[in-house]
Z-matrix of the N, CA and C atoms (Angstrom, degrees):
N
C 1 1.462
C 2 1.521 1 108.07
N 3 1.306 2 116.52 1 133.88
C 4 1.466 3 120.29 2 -177.69
C 5 1.517 4 110.92 3 -77.97
N 6 1.346 5 115.45 4 161.93
C 7 1.464 6 120.79 5 176.98
C 8 1.510 7 110.16 6 -59.95
N 9 1.314 8 116.80 7 -38.80
C 10 1.462 9 120.92 8 -178.33
C 11 1.538 10 110.97 9 -63.00
N 12 1.358 11 118.26 10 -42.42
C 13 1.458 12 119.68 11 -179.49
C 14 1.515 13 111.18 12 -72.09
N 15 1.348 14 118.17 13 -31.71
C 16 1.469 15 120.12 14 176.04
C 17 1.512 16 110.36 15 -65.10
N 18 1.312 17 117.07 16 -42.05
C 19 1.467 18 120.11 17 179.17
C 20 1.519 19 110.72 18 -63.89
N 21 1.316 20 116.45 19 -36.81
C 22 1.462 21 120.15 20 -178.36
C 23 1.526 22 110.86 21 -66.41
N 24 1.350 23 118.01 22 -29.25
C 25 1.451 24 122.08 23 -176.35
C 26 1.528 25 113.22 24 -86.61
N 27 1.318 26 118.66 25 -2.92
C 28 1.463 27 120.28 26 179.31
C 29 1.528 28 109.68 27 -66.47
N 30 1.365 29 117.46 28 139.91
C 31 1.462 30 119.64 29 175.76
C 32 1.517 31 110.50 30 -60.62
N 33 1.297 32 116.17 31 141.76
C 34 1.454 33 121.26 32 178.26
C 35 1.505 34 113.28 33 86.13
N 36 1.340 35 118.40 34 -7.33
C 37 1.459 36 121.65 35 179.47
C 38 1.519 37 111.11 36 -107.52
N 39 1.313 38 116.36 37 39.25
C 40 1.452 39 120.19 38 178.91
C 41 1.512 40 113.23 39 93.09
N 42 1.346 41 118.32 40 -4.89
C 43 1.460 42 120.67 41 178.15
C 44 1.526 43 108.72 42 -69.71
N 45 1.327 44 117.77 43 144.20
C 46 1.464 45 119.72 44 -179.97
C 47 1.526 46 110.72 45 -65.39
N 48 1.343 47 115.18 46 145.18
C 49 1.454 48 120.81 47 177.93
C 50 1.519 49 110.21 48 -78.26
N 51 1.348 50 117.49 49 148.02
C 52 1.462 51 119.68 50 175.57
C 53 1.535 52 110.03 51 -63.36
N 54 1.330 53 115.64 52 154.63
C 55 1.474 54 121.09 53 -179.78
C 56 1.524 55 112.24 54 -56.10
N 57 1.354 56 117.29 55 -39.48
C 58 1.469 57 120.33 56 -178.62
C 59 1.527 58 110.89 57 -63.93
N 60 1.338 59 117.26 58 -38.16
C 61 1.467 60 120.21 59 179.10
C 62 1.522 61 110.38 60 -68.54
N 63 1.317 62 117.59 61 -39.26
C 64 1.476 63 121.13 62 178.21
C 65 1.525 64 109.82 63 -64.16
N 66 1.340 65 116.95 64 -43.77
C 67 1.467 66 120.84 65 179.39
C 68 1.521 67 110.90 66 -62.86
N 69 1.342 68 117.35 67 -40.29
C 70 1.466 69 120.61 68 179.65
C 71 1.523 70 110.86 69 -65.23
N 72 1.333 71 117.24 70 -41.83
C 73 1.467 72 121.22 71 178.90
C 74 1.522 73 110.30 72 -63.22
N 75 1.328 74 117.13 73 -42.50
C 76 1.471 75 120.64 74 178.28
C 77 1.520 76 111.20 75 -63.76
N 78 1.357 77 116.56 76 -41.68
C 79 1.465 78 120.77 77 -179.61
C 80 1.526 79 110.46 78 -61.96
N 81 1.334 80 116.38 79 -44.46
C 82 1.471 81 120.73 80 178.14
C 83 1.523 82 110.09 81 -60.96
N 84 1.326 83 116.86 82 -44.34
C 85 1.469 84 120.76 83 -179.45
C 86 1.519 85 111.08 84 -62.77
N 87 1.331 86 117.56 85 -40.60
C 88 1.469 87 120.93 86 178.91
C 89 1.524 88 111.28 87 -64.58
N 90 1.340 89 116.70 88 -43.12
C 91 1.469 90 119.98 89 179.46
C 92 1.519 91 111.06 90 -64.17
N 93 1.342 92 116.30 91 -43.90
C 94 1.469 93 119.26 92 179.31
C 95 1.524 94 111.31 93 -63.77
N 96 1.339 95 115.81 94 -40.46
C 97 1.463 96 119.98 95 179.08
C 98 1.526 97 110.53 96 -62.71
N 99 1.335 98 117.35 97 -45.38
C 100 1.466 99 120.72 98 179.41
C 101 1.519 100 111.26 99 -62.55
N 102 1.345 101 116.04 100 -41.22
C 103 1.463 102 119.97 101 179.74
C 104 1.521 103 110.84 102 -65.36
N 105 1.349 104 117.03 103 -48.54
C 106 1.460 105 121.25 104 179.86
C 107 1.526 106 111.37 105 -63.56
N 108 1.336 107 117.00 106 -39.67
C 109 1.465 108 120.90 107 -178.59
C 110 1.518 109 111.35 108 -65.13
N 111 1.339 110 116.95 109 -29.77
C 112 1.470 111 118.68 110 -179.36
C 113 1.529 112 111.29 111 -65.29
N 114 1.351 113 117.39 112 -26.07
C 115 1.454 114 120.78 113 177.78
C 116 1.523 115 112.35 114 -92.78
N 117 1.328 116 117.01 115 -26.03
C 118 1.456 117 121.39 116 -177.14
C 119 1.524 118 112.49 117 -80.96
N 120 1.318 119 116.54 118 -24.89
C 121 1.469 120 120.02 119 -177.21
C 122 1.520 121 110.02 120 -68.11
N 123 1.332 122 117.23 121 143.74
C 124 1.468 123 119.43 122 177.26
C 125 1.521 124 110.10 123 -64.76
N 126 1.338 125 117.16 124 149.39
C 127 1.463 126 119.59 125 -179.85
C 128 1.524 127 111.10 126 -62.62
N 129 1.320 128 114.67 127 142.26
C 130 1.453 129 120.33 128 178.31
C 131 1.517 130 108.79 129 -116.15
N 132 1.316 131 116.43 130 160.34
C 133 1.459 132 120.10 131 177.71
C 134 1.516 133 109.05 132 -66.86
N 135 1.329 134 116.55 133 142.40
C 136 1.459 135 121.20 134 -175.46
C 137 1.524 136 112.23 135 -57.02
N 138 1.339 137 116.79 136 -36.95
C 139 1.451 138 118.13 137 -177.79
C 140 1.524 139 112.33 138 -72.50
N 141 1.330 140 118.19 139 -17.44
C 142 1.448 141 121.52 140 -179.86
C 143 1.532 142 112.58 141 -100.64
N 144 1.323 143 117.02 142 -17.44
C 145 1.458 144 119.40 143 -171.64
C 146 1.513 145 111.54 144 -94.26
N 147 1.321 146 114.14 145 153.08
C 148 1.449 147 120.47 146 172.73
C 149 1.517 148 109.30 147 -99.33
N 150 1.306 149 115.45 148 173.30
C 151 1.456 150 122.22 149 178.27
C 152 1.523 151 107.48 150 -108.02
N 153 1.341 152 116.76 151 125.82
C 154 1.456 153 119.93 152 177.65
C 155 1.519 154 109.44 153 -82.20
N 156 1.328 155 116.59 154 128.41
C 157 1.456 156 121.53 155 178.34
C 158 1.518 157 109.47 156 -130.86
N 159 1.326 158 114.41 157 149.31
C 160 1.461 159 120.91 158 172.86
C 161 1.522 160 108.21 159 -97.27
N 162 1.318 161 116.86 160 130.83
C 163 1.462 162 121.94 161 170.39
C 164 1.517 163 106.19 162 -89.15
N 165 1.331 164 116.85 163 117.67
C 166 1.459 165 121.66 164 -174.49
C 167 1.521 166 110.37 165 -125.12
N 168 1.337 167 115.50 166 167.07
C 169 1.469 168 121.56 167 176.30
C 170 1.520 169 107.90 168 -133.74
N 171 1.341 170 115.01 169 129.92
C 172 1.467 171 121.22 170 178.37
C 173 1.520 172 108.17 171 -146.84
N 174 1.318 173 117.10 172 137.82
C 175 1.459 174 120.81 173 178.79
C 176 1.511 175 113.41 174 59.27
N 177 1.336 176 116.55 175 28.84
C 178 1.453 177 120.81 176 179.38
C 179 1.520 178 114.46 177 80.13
N 180 1.333 179 117.92 178 5.11
C 181 1.471 180 122.18 179 -177.54
C 182 1.523 181 110.73 180 -119.53
N 183 1.336 182 116.02 181 151.24
C 184 1.458 183 121.51 182 176.44
C 185 1.521 184 111.81 183 -94.01
N 186 1.316 185 116.75 184 135.00
C 187 1.472 186 123.04 185 178.52
C 188 1.519 187 108.88 186 -137.94
N 189 1.315 188 115.46 187 175.32
C 190 1.464 189 122.25 188 172.82
C 191 1.521 190 107.57 189 -132.02
N 192 1.324 191 115.51 190 154.57
C 193 1.459 192 120.56 191 175.29
C 194 1.519 193 107.69 192 -144.32
N 195 1.319 194 115.86 193 139.01
C 196 1.465 195 120.18 194 -179.94
C 197 1.529 196 109.02 195 -66.47
N 198 1.304 197 116.06 196 132.32
C 199 1.454 198 120.82 197 179.51
C 200 1.531 199 110.96 198 -63.06
N 201 1.322 200 116.24 199 -32.02
C 202 1.464 201 120.02 200 -179.44
C 203 1.528 202 112.64 201 -69.35
N 204 1.345 203 117.69 202 -15.19
C 205 1.464 204 121.05 203 -179.08
C 206 1.525 205 113.25 204 -83.88
N 207 1.333 206 117.54 205 -16.36
C 208 1.463 207 119.27 206 -176.42
C 209 1.525 208 109.94 207 -110.68
N 210 1.339 209 114.66 208 156.05
C 211 1.470 210 120.63 209 -179.88
C 212 1.515 211 112.88 210 -93.42
N 213 1.323 212 117.74 211 -12.65
C 214 1.451 213 119.32 212 179.99
C 215 1.509 214 111.79 213 174.73
N 216 1.323 215 114.92 214 168.49
C 217 1.460 216 123.76 215 176.40
C 218 1.524 217 106.78 216 -130.17
N 219 1.321 218 116.08 217 129.38
C 220 1.463 219 120.63 218 179.92
C 221 1.519 220 110.03 219 -136.21
N 222 1.310 221 114.88 220 148.90
C 223 1.453 222 119.77 221 173.95
C 224 1.525 223 108.59 222 -68.67
N 225 1.322 224 116.50 223 137.66
C 226 1.470 225 121.09 224 179.35
C 227 1.516 226 108.36 225 -83.06
N 228 1.314 227 116.78 226 108.32
C 229 1.463 228 120.32 227 -176.97
C 230 1.516 229 111.22 228 -101.32
N 231 1.313 230 117.74 229 -70.00
C 232 1.464 231 119.75 230 -176.67
C 233 1.520 232 109.63 231 -129.43
N 234 1.319 233 115.35 232 125.66
C 235 1.455 234 122.23 233 176.87
C 236 1.523 235 107.36 234 -119.26
N 237 1.321 236 116.21 235 125.78
C 238 1.465 237 121.42 236 -179.61
C 239 1.525 238 108.45 237 -94.00
N 240 1.348 239 117.92 238 116.12
C 241 1.471 240 120.39 239 -179.49
C 242 1.522 241 111.63 240 -64.14
N 243 1.325 242 115.60 241 149.56
C 244 1.458 243 121.97 242 177.06
C 245 1.521 244 108.69 243 -110.87
N 246 1.332 245 118.22 244 131.80
C 247 1.473 246 119.33 245 179.16
C 248 1.521 247 110.99 246 -64.47
N 249 1.329 248 115.86 247 139.26
C 250 1.457 249 120.70 248 177.32
C 251 1.518 250 114.20 249 72.97
N 252 1.335 251 117.28 250 21.61
C 253 1.466 252 120.28 251 -179.39
C 254 1.517 253 110.80 252 -71.32
N 255 1.338 254 117.81 253 148.15
C 256 1.460 255 119.79 254 174.71
C 257 1.525 256 109.96 255 -68.52
N 258 1.324 257 117.87 256 159.36
C 259 1.463 258 120.11 257 178.47
C 260 1.526 259 110.73 258 -55.21
N 261 1.312 260 115.29 259 134.80
C 262 1.464 261 119.95 260 178.19
C 263 1.512 262 114.49 261 92.78
N 264 1.332 263 118.48 262 -18.42
C 265 1.468 264 120.52 263 173.94
C 266 1.518 265 106.74 264 -85.24
N 267 1.315 266 116.07 265 104.46
C 268 1.457 267 121.39 266 -172.95
C 269 1.517 268 112.86 267 -76.99
N 270 1.340 269 116.69 268 -24.47
C 271 1.459 270 120.95 269 -179.33
C 272 1.510 271 110.11 270 142.63
N 273 1.330 272 115.83 271 -152.69
C 274 1.461 273 120.72 272 179.32
C 275 1.524 274 109.51 273 -125.15
N 276 1.317 275 114.47 274 155.70
C 277 1.459 276 120.66 275 176.17
C 278 1.522 277 108.52 276 -143.00
N 279 1.313 278 115.57 277 156.12
C 280 1.462 279 120.99 278 176.86
C 281 1.513 280 110.58 279 -104.85
N 282 1.333 281 115.21 280 131.00
C 283 1.459 282 121.09 281 177.46
C 284 1.520 283 107.68 282 -134.17
N 285 1.323 284 115.58 283 116.91
C 286 1.463 285 122.03 284 179.09
C 287 1.520 286 112.79 285 50.82
N 288 1.322 287 115.29 286 45.70
C 289 1.451 288 120.53 287 174.56
C 290 1.518 289 115.72 288 82.11
N 291 1.336 290 118.04 289 4.85
C 292 1.474 291 121.07 290 178.80
C 293 1.519 292 109.43 291 -120.75
N 294 1.337 293 116.76 292 146.82
C 295 1.454 294 121.52 293 176.72
C 296 1.521 295 109.88 294 -93.05
N 297 1.330 296 115.71 295 137.24
C 298 1.457 297 122.21 296 179.16
C 299 1.518 298 109.10 297 -125.56
N 300 1.329 299 116.01 298 137.08
C 301 1.458 300 121.11 299 169.54
C 302 1.524 301 106.86 300 -77.61
N 303 1.333 302 116.76 301 127.51
C 304 1.469 303 121.51 302 -177.06
C 305 1.521 304 109.21 303 -103.26
N 306 1.326 305 116.13 304 117.47
C 307 1.458 306 122.93 305 179.28
C 308 1.519 307 109.24 306 -111.60
N 309 1.331 308 117.14 307 139.04
C 310 1.463 309 121.56 308 175.47
C 311 1.527 310 108.06 309 -74.37
N 312 1.323 311 116.90 310 118.25
C 313 1.457 312 120.76 311 -178.71
C 314 1.530 313 111.20 312 -58.46
N 315 1.329 314 116.94 313 -40.05
C 316 1.461 315 120.11 314 179.70
C 317 1.518 316 113.05 315 -59.47
N 318 1.331 317 117.41 316 -35.80
C 319 1.460 318 121.43 317 177.82
C 320 1.526 319 110.91 318 -67.16
N 321 1.328 320 116.43 319 -43.70
C 322 1.469 321 119.74 320 179.22
C 323 1.523 322 111.30 321 -62.56
N 324 1.336 323 116.50 322 -29.92
C 325 1.463 324 121.07 323 179.56
C 326 1.528 325 112.23 324 -86.08
N 327 1.330 326 117.42 325 -3.02
C 328 1.457 327 121.14 326 178.43
C 329 1.513 328 113.94 327 74.58
N 330 1.336 329 117.09 328 28.06
C 331 1.465 330 121.05 329 -177.49
C 332 1.526 331 110.72 330 -87.91
N 333 1.339 332 117.38 331 141.72
C 334 1.465 333 119.45 332 -177.24
C 335 1.523 334 114.13 333 -68.20
N 336 1.341 335 118.30 334 -24.83
C 337 1.469 336 120.44 335 -176.74
C 338 1.538 337 111.83 336 -98.09
N 339 1.314 338 118.42 337 29.92
C 340 1.465 339 120.93 338 -173.88
C 341 1.520 340 113.22 339 -70.02
N 342 1.332 341 118.54 340 -11.39
C 343 1.463 342 120.64 341 -175.52
C 344 1.523 343 113.65 342 -77.70
N 345 1.335 344 118.05 343 0.80
C 346 1.470 345 119.67 344 177.66
C 347 1.530 346 110.30 345 -59.23
N 348 1.315 347 116.23 346 152.27
C 349 1.457 348 121.30 347 -179.36
C 350 1.529 349 109.46 348 -77.07
N 351 1.337 350 117.50 349 124.19
C 352 1.470 351 118.54 350 -179.88
C 353 1.526 352 111.67 351 -71.60
N 354 1.313 353 115.63 352 141.39
C 355 1.468 354 122.01 353 177.75
C 356 1.521 355 110.47 354 -101.84
N 357 1.340 356 116.29 355 -28.42
C 358 1.466 357 122.05 356 -176.12
C 359 1.513 358 110.58 357 -130.67
N 360 1.322 359 115.40 358 153.35
C 361 1.462 360 122.37 359 175.88
C 362 1.524 361 109.08 360 -119.07
N 363 1.325 362 115.80 361 127.11
C 364 1.463 363 121.75 362 173.06
C 365 1.518 364 106.11 363 -96.56
N 366 1.317 365 117.12 364 122.23
C 367 1.464 366 122.05 365 -172.66
C 368 1.523 367 110.55 366 -94.59
N 369 1.327 368 114.40 367 125.32
C 370 1.465 369 121.52 368 172.75
C 371 1.519 370 106.50 369 -107.65
N 372 1.306 371 116.74 370 128.51
C 373 1.461 372 120.54 371 -177.39
C 374 1.507 373 111.66 372 -80.21
N 375 1.305 374 115.73 373 -157.04
C 376 1.452 375 121.06 374 179.83
C 377 1.511 376 111.02 375 110.44
N 378 1.343 377 115.09 376 -176.39
C 379 1.452 378 120.78 377 -178.18
C 380 1.520 379 112.17 378 -65.66
N 381 1.338 380 116.66 379 -37.91
C 382 1.460 381 121.43 380 177.93
C 383 1.526 382 107.19 381 -113.27
N 384 1.324 383 117.92 382 93.48
C 385 1.467 384 119.96 383 -174.87
C 386 1.525 385 112.35 384 -60.64
N 387 1.320 386 115.39 385 135.29
C 388 1.455 387 122.77 386 -178.51
C 389 1.521 388 108.51 387 -126.63
N 390 1.325 389 115.79 388 139.79
C 391 1.463 390 121.67 389 174.53
C 392 1.522 391 107.93 390 -119.27
N 393 1.339 392 116.13 391 133.07
C 394 1.460 393 121.33 392 178.79
C 395 1.521 394 108.47 393 -103.94
N 396 1.331 395 116.71 394 122.09
C 397 1.453 396 121.65 395 -178.31
C 398 1.518 397 111.19 396 -84.76
N 399 1.338 398 116.47 397 129.18
C 400 1.460 399 122.05 398 178.14
C 401 1.526 400 109.12 399 -125.98
N 402 1.341 401 115.84 400 152.49
C 403 1.460 402 120.65 401 -177.61
C 404 1.513 403 111.43 402 -70.97
N 405 1.341 404 117.63 403 -39.91
C 406 1.464 405 119.37 404 -178.76
C 407 1.517 406 110.86 405 -157.01
N 408 1.319 407 114.16 406 154.64
C 409 1.464 408 122.37 407 169.74
C 410 1.515 409 105.14 408 -113.61
N 411 1.322 410 115.52 409 117.04
C 412 1.454 411 120.34 410 -172.82
C 413 1.523 412 113.25 411 -89.19
N 414 1.333 413 117.08 412 -31.47
C 415 1.466 414 119.50 413 -178.19
C 416 1.515 415 109.70 414 -170.66
N 417 1.323 416 114.94 415 159.62
C 418 1.460 417 122.81 416 169.00
C 419 1.522 418 104.96 417 -118.83
N 420 1.336 419 116.11 418 115.49
C 421 1.463 420 120.85 419 -172.36
C 422 1.514 421 111.40 420 -127.69
N 423 1.323 422 115.53 421 150.82
C 424 1.457 423 121.38 422 174.17
C 425 1.525 424 108.22 423 -98.19
N 426 1.314 425 116.04 424 126.23
C 427 1.457 426 120.52 425 179.76
C 428 1.516 427 109.36 426 -120.28
N 429 1.301 428 115.43 427 152.75
C 430 1.465 429 121.66 428 175.92
C 431 1.527 430 108.19 429 -71.61
N 432 1.341 431 118.65 430 132.45
C 433 1.470 432 119.60 431 179.27
C 434 1.528 433 112.76 432 -53.74
N 435 1.329 434 117.54 433 -29.06
C 436 1.464 435 120.38 434 179.36
C 437 1.529 436 111.68 435 -68.18
N 438 1.341 437 117.04 436 -18.48
C 439 1.465 438 120.94 437 179.47
C 440 1.523 439 112.97 438 -84.67
N 441 1.325 440 117.07 439 -7.41
C 442 1.462 441 121.88 440 175.11
C 443 1.526 442 107.22 441 -88.25
N 444 1.315 443 116.98 442 102.10
C 445 1.457 444 122.70 443 -172.89
C 446 1.523 445 111.08 444 -101.87
N 447 1.334 446 117.29 445 146.93
C 448 1.469 447 119.03 446 177.60
C 449 1.530 448 110.83 447 -61.04
N 450 1.311 449 116.01 448 138.88
C 451 1.473 450 121.13 449 177.95
C 452 1.519 451 108.51 450 -75.44
N 453 1.317 452 116.51 451 130.84
C 454 1.463 453 120.79 452 179.85
C 455 1.519 454 111.58 453 -77.89
N 456 1.334 455 116.38 454 -29.73
C 457 1.458 456 121.04 455 -179.83
C 458 1.517 457 108.73 456 -131.57
N 459 1.327 458 116.07 457 138.79
C 460 1.469 459 120.34 458 176.75
C 461 1.517 460 111.07 459 -105.33
N 462 1.352 461 116.96 460 13.67
C 463 1.461 462 120.07 461 -179.14
C 464 1.526 463 110.96 462 -61.31
N 465 1.341 464 117.06 463 -46.92
C 466 1.455 465 119.95 464 176.35
C 467 1.527 466 108.61 465 -74.08
N 468 1.319 467 116.34 466 137.28
C 469 1.463 468 119.62 467 179.48
C 470 1.509 469 113.04 468 84.36
N 471 1.330 470 117.64 469 13.39
C 472 1.473 471 123.06 470 175.18
C 473 1.526 472 112.72 471 51.13
N 474 1.336 473 117.02 472 37.83
C 475 1.462 474 120.41 473 176.68
C 476 1.511 475 115.07 474 81.40
N 477 1.323 476 118.41 475 10.94
C 478 1.454 477 121.81 476 -179.19
C 479 1.527 478 112.17 477 -100.75
N 480 1.320 479 115.99 478 18.82
C 481 1.471 480 121.50 479 179.95
C 482 1.521 481 108.41 480 -126.43
N 483 1.338 482 116.19 481 123.07
C 484 1.467 483 120.66 482 176.85
C 485 1.521 484 112.37 483 -111.64
N 486 1.346 485 115.25 484 -17.16
C 487 1.461 486 120.14 485 -178.03
C 488 1.519 487 109.77 486 -135.54
N 489 1.334 488 115.05 487 162.15
C 490 1.458 489 121.10 488 171.48
C 491 1.527 490 107.86 489 -129.17
N 492 1.325 491 114.91 490 155.40
C 493 1.458 492 121.06 491 179.21
C 494 1.523 493 107.65 492 -146.72
N 495 1.317 494 116.65 493 147.43
C 496 1.459 495 120.94 494 176.42
C 497 1.518 496 108.63 495 -101.74
N 498 1.338 497 115.89 496 119.56
C 499 1.463 498 122.83 497 179.78
C 500 1.524 499 108.10 498 -121.34
N 501 1.309 500 116.52 499 122.61
C 502 1.474 501 122.47 500 179.11
C 503 1.532 502 111.23 501 50.78
N 504 1.325 503 115.62 502 41.89
C 505 1.459 504 120.51 503 176.20
C 506 1.513 505 115.24 504 82.30
N 507 1.329 506 118.83 505 -0.55
C 508 1.459 507 121.83 506 -179.76
C 509 1.529 508 109.93 507 -114.33
N 510 1.326 509 116.26 508 127.79
C 511 1.459 510 120.99 509 177.52
C 512 1.518 511 109.02 510 -80.95
N 513 1.330 512 115.78 511 128.40
C 514 1.464 513 121.93 512 -178.12
C 515 1.522 514 109.79 513 -128.46
N 516 1.313 515 114.72 514 147.14
C 517 1.454 516 119.98 515 171.34
C 518 1.515 517 109.67 516 -78.27
N 519 1.336 518 116.30 517 138.20
C 520 1.467 519 121.89 518 176.92
C 521 1.532 520 107.04 519 -92.80
N 522 1.305 521 116.49 520 116.50
C 523 1.461 522 121.84 521 -174.53
C 524 1.520 523 112.30 522 -74.78
N 525 1.324 524 115.29 523 145.31
C 526 1.463 525 122.62 524 175.72
C 527 1.524 526 107.25 525 -97.48
N 528 1.321 527 116.65 526 107.08
C 529 1.458 528 121.49 527 -174.20
C 530 1.530 529 112.00 528 -62.71
N 531 1.323 530 117.43 529 -40.96
C 532 1.468 531 120.25 530 -176.45
C 533 1.520 532 112.16 531 -57.54
N 534 1.339 533 117.79 532 -44.39
C 535 1.465 534 119.80 533 -177.29
C 536 1.526 535 110.88 534 -70.67
N 537 1.338 536 117.48 535 -33.06
C 538 1.462 537 120.50 536 178.13
C 539 1.523 538 110.94 537 -67.88
N 540 1.327 539 116.89 538 -42.28
C 541 1.472 540 121.03 539 178.51
C 542 1.524 541 109.70 540 -65.60
N 543 1.340 542 117.18 541 -40.51
C 544 1.468 543 120.47 542 178.68
C 545 1.531 544 110.31 543 -62.07
N 546 1.329 545 117.47 544 -41.25
C 547 1.469 546 120.96 545 178.37
C 548 1.523 547 110.60 546 -65.04
N 549 1.324 548 117.38 547 -42.38
C 550 1.466 549 120.92 548 179.27
C 551 1.529 550 110.16 549 -60.05
N 552 1.312 551 117.35 550 -45.31
C 553 1.468 552 121.04 551 -179.76
C 554 1.530 553 111.15 552 -67.50
N 555 1.340 554 116.54 553 -36.68
C 556 1.461 555 120.19 554 178.45
C 557 1.527 556 110.53 555 -63.48
N 558 1.332 557 116.53 556 -46.01
C 559 1.474 558 120.09 557 179.26
C 560 1.531 559 111.42 558 -61.11
N 561 1.321 560 115.91 559 -43.69
C 562 1.470 561 119.63 560 179.43
C 563 1.526 562 110.74 561 -64.18
N 564 1.330 563 117.37 562 -39.67
C 565 1.457 564 121.83 563 179.44
C 566 1.520 565 112.01 564 -66.14
N 567 1.351 566 116.84 565 -40.09
C 568 1.460 567 120.31 566 178.41
C 569 1.520 568 110.81 567 -63.39
N 570 1.313 569 117.71 568 -40.61
C 571 1.463 570 120.79 569 -179.41
C 572 1.527 571 110.60 570 -66.24
N 573 1.371 572 116.41 571 -37.54
C 574 1.478 573 119.12 572 178.29
C 575 1.529 574 110.39 573 -63.89
N 576 1.358 575 116.92 574 -38.50
C 577 1.464 576 120.15 575 -179.60
C 578 1.513 577 111.32 576 -68.39
N 579 1.343 578 117.42 577 -32.78
C 580 1.469 579 121.17 578 -179.45
C 581 1.527 580 111.46 579 -74.29
N 582 1.331 581 117.14 580 -25.92
C 583 1.471 582 119.92 581 -176.92
C 584 1.521 583 110.26 582 -64.76
N 585 1.372 584 117.98 583 141.06
C 586 1.481 585 120.47 584 -179.15
C 587 1.498 586 112.34 585 -68.08
């Protein structure tokens, strides 16, 4: 093989992308489009509108989260670990010029399989920006508000679930972002107090 043909085959030099990379790029574009469209659409009457939810997976379990509760969705690229971090605080990452503390959602929910590598970050805004790492985002779906039912038990999800919804035949707990962010900040604060 000549030097010229080797150079032509280098990634990023005009070589075709693998199918998995193309699918991932399309998936990211679809999620961003759905998220942006939820804000661009004109307001509808509550009785006529559905609720947009993300079907997600964390710690080996399926959950849902209201799209209106998060500030954004980003691919998890590089997380820098912090020494002495509490369990579940994976480190920090930079997104669009801001630093975010990245917490494993499965750890906050008390799930035994929380050590999985997050693929996506759900961004919670506020004064101290927090990103919740999830293994996968399965879909962005519109559900009828009447289909969001009160949770009878809060045992699953460590009390961070107030509603349940059935998506594609699977019943999922709808996560309460505020309580998860409060727990993440509490854990980080406790570790800072313990440090000498």
